[in-house]
N, C-alpha and C positions, 0 to 999 in steps of 0.2 A: 502494499499501497504504500503509494507517495504523497506528498503532503509538499504541497507548494504554498508558499507563501508571498505575497505581491502588494509592495505598496504600504505595508503596514504599519501605523502609526496611533499609540494610544497615547495621550498623556492626563497628568492629573493637577488643574490649576497649570501651573508654568512648568511643571517639569516632566521631562519626555522618557517616559517607561519604557517605552518600545518605538525604535523608529527603525525598521527594515526591509526597503525599497525589493530586495528576490533572497530568496533564498527557497532551495529546495531539499528535502528530504527522504533521500530515497529510497524505493520499496527495499526491507529487509536488511535499514543500517541499523546499528546498535548507536545513535547518537547520545553525547553527552554535555551537555550543556552548561558550562562553567562560568564565574565570575562572582564579584564582589556583594557583600549586601545592597542591593539598589538596583544593580546592573542591569535586572530586567526579567528574571532569570522565570518566576514566577506568573507575572503579567504575561508574559508569551507563552508559555502552557494555558493561562485562564482564556488568551484571544484563541488558541488553537480550539479548544473543548466551548468554546463559544459563552464562557460563564460572564465574559464581560465583553463590551461592543469595540469593537476599534472606533476610531475618530474617525480614517480613512482607509481603502485596502483591504483586503480579504484574506481567507485562509481557503484553501480547498485541496481535497482530497482526490485522487485518481486511484482507482481499483482496476490495476489490467486484468484481474479474474474477470469481469464484469463488460457485456457486450454495450459497447455504445447507443446511445440513443437514437433516434431517428433524426440527421442533421448533424450528427458529432461524427466527431474522427474516433475519439475516444470518451470513456466516460470519467467526468471532472464532475464535484459538484463542490458546493461554495455550502461551506459548513453553518454559514450563519441563516440559511436560505432552505435549509433543509435538516431533518433528522433520521435521515440514513443511517447516516456515520455513525449512529450511536450502536448501531447493531454491530459494527466492527470493533469497537474502542473501548478501552478499558485504561480506567487511572486512576488516580490515588494523589490527589495533592494537600489535603489535610483532613483535620480531625470532623469536619464540616460533612464533609460524604459517609460519614459514617450516622447509624442511626445507635445515637448511645444508650438506650433504655431497653434494647434487647440485650441478649445473650450474645457472646460470638455463634454459637449454634443454631441461634434465632434468625442472624443477621444473616450468614450463609443459604439456610435455607429459604430467605427471603430472594437472594439474591437470583438463588436456583430456580424459585419458580420464577422470577422475573425475565430468566435465559432460557424457560424451558428444557432443566435439567433435571433429569430424572435424579431420584435419590439415591440410585443405584452409583448413578454418574459422580455423583456429590461425594459420598463415601470415596469413591477412585480418586477422586481429586484432594480431597484430604488425607488420604494416607499418603499422599507425597511430601505431604508438608511436616509428617509426624515427630522428625528431629527438627525442624524450623520453629514449632508449637511450645516445646519441651514439655509439652503435657500440661500445659497455664493456661490456655484455649478453649478447649473444645472439653465437654463433659464436666464444665466444674459450675455453672449457672451462677458466673459474673457475669451481671450488668457492664458492657463496656464501659461505659462512666467512669467504673471503677478501675478499670484495668491500670498500668503503667500504662505512660507515653510510649515506650516500646516496644508495649502488647498491642495495644491500638495501632501502632505504625503496621504491626505485622497481620491485622485483622484487615487493613487496609489495602495492603497488596496483595492479599491471598482473594480478595473480593475483587481488586481489580481482574486480578489471572484466572479470575473462575470461570470467564465468557472462552478462554481463549480467545484472546484478541487478537485480530489483525495488526494492530496500531494500539501501544501500550506506553502510556506516562505517566511517567513515577516522579514527582517534587521530592528530593531529599530523602529518597527512601534508606540512607543510613542514619538519619537523623536515629536519635534515642536508643539505638541497636548496642548489644553488647559485641565485641568482635568476632565472636561465633557465628552471632547472627547474620553480622555484616558480609562474612567471609559465606557464609551460604545465601544470600540475596545476590552477590556476585556468580554464584556456580546456577543458581536458578533460571538469573535472564540470560545469561551467555547457554545454556542450557536450551530454554525456552526459543530463545533467536536462533538456534543451531535447528532444532526440531521444526518450527515453525514457519518460519523464512520471516517472521514476523518483523515490521518498525516499530523498535522502542526509545524512546525517549526518556532521557534519565536527569535530572538536575542534581550537582553536590557539590559543597564546598571541600569535602575531601578528594583533593587530585589524585590520590594512587590510585583509590578505587577506579575512578572513572577513566585514568588510563587505561587501566587491568584488563575492561570492559569492552570502554568504546573501541569502537571502527573508525569513527569520526570524533572531533570534540569543534564545537562551536564557541568560541570565547566573546563574551557578552561586557559592553561598559555604557553604560549609561543607556541603556537599547539601543544600542548598534552593537552589528557584528565586527569584533576588531580583529580575529584570526579563525577563520575556517581550516582546520588542521584535519587532514589525511594520516589516523591513526593505527593503520592497519600493520604497521611494523613498531608501533608502539615508541615512535619517534616523537610523538605531542607531551612527553614528560620534562626533557629539559626546556622547551620552548614556553610551557606553561611555568615551570619554576623561577624563568628568569625573565617572565613578566609577570609576576606576582612578586618578585624580590625588588624589582623596579618601585613598583607599585605602593609598597608596603608607607 
């Protein structure tokens, strides 16, 4: 699934949060989005997910697996004009994505019903995450609101992946997690990308984790793309370290 950003701009008062004339995220890429606080990472994700409206420009998704409509050379949709993209997109941006008066079991069952996932399929899905959950989420009868920040993060990430989306967007997925869980997330995302060919977008302040998993890295500053780095050979590490050292 390809994502095309065209003349996208979003401001809050006098502050320019996102200003991207042209950016294409190719189908099957695992793209890491990095930048200091206020660089525009979360705002860009919210624009892609149509959670906030752009001042100008648009975000498109192009699905090569779908036949073009009459008069089209290829199937391209504007995410602000249709909800079709929601069928193949999973995301976790923050706790607002959760229903905190449910238990994790109830929340997963709710998402399963929304996505026509059978009970058997849900149990097979959850079985893949047993080590990641560390016996702290399912079967505990604890409301999501009472969970630690790290466990809320785990619930959100798992729910985003339950659909087996063709587009997966995770904002700071390594936050609040212990080192073992961070490594588990890295392996999960890489495996999912390899097995499904999904397009995955991850923002993170953790440069090492981002370099480890990403085939491409986009560096933002003041809402603009400063560098677009091919990281298939992990060559981004030195570039990013130099950038953040200079800009400390």
